[in-house]
C-alpha positions, 0 to 999 in steps of 0.5 A: 671082512667087508666094511659097510659105509653108512648111507644117508638119505636126505632131500635133494639140494641144487648142488646134487644135480651134477651127481644125479645127472651122472647117476642117470647116465650110469643107469642109461637115462639120457633124458636126465644127463643134463644137471639143469634138467635134473634140478628143474625136475627135482624142484618142480611144483609138487615134486619130492626128491631125495638122494642117498649118499654114502661117504666118499662115494657121494650120491649113490641113489636118487628118487623123485615123485610128483604128488598133489600133497593130499591123496595121490603121488607118482614115483617118477624116478628111482635109481641106485648105482649098480655097485650099491644095489641090494643094500636097502638103499632103494627102499629107503629112497622110496619110503623117504620120497613117499613120506615127503609127498604127504599123500596116502598112496603112490603109483608107479609104472616100471618098464624093468622086469624081473628084479624091479618087479620083485622089489616093488612087490615087497611093498604093501600094494595093489597090482594095477598097470604098475603098483599103488604103494601104501603107508606102512611099507 
């Protein structure tokens, strides 16, 4: 019998920066390996960022978006630890981060084929050069 830990999705806090930087390294995003850079990205004007935590595992996921607070936002980053994927964490992060932007739509561009495209296609969207996600996802 597998025990499933509870996942909490909450807004990014400055103390989360080292764990998010560690996650960035795990998913091969070297530009976010510095906790100071992570903190600046997550607290920049117009930024909305959330982390997913899971008990003793700590931060297992992170999302960050930029928006105008009215119409348009852009999902800049979404990462979940490989050993915590396929549990709904990414979807929770996208929804929470999208809601926090206060916008009517959110665009994203992905360079990851296969699973990533299938994941984003499950949201209500319009296919463009990426996806435009709408409320109700």
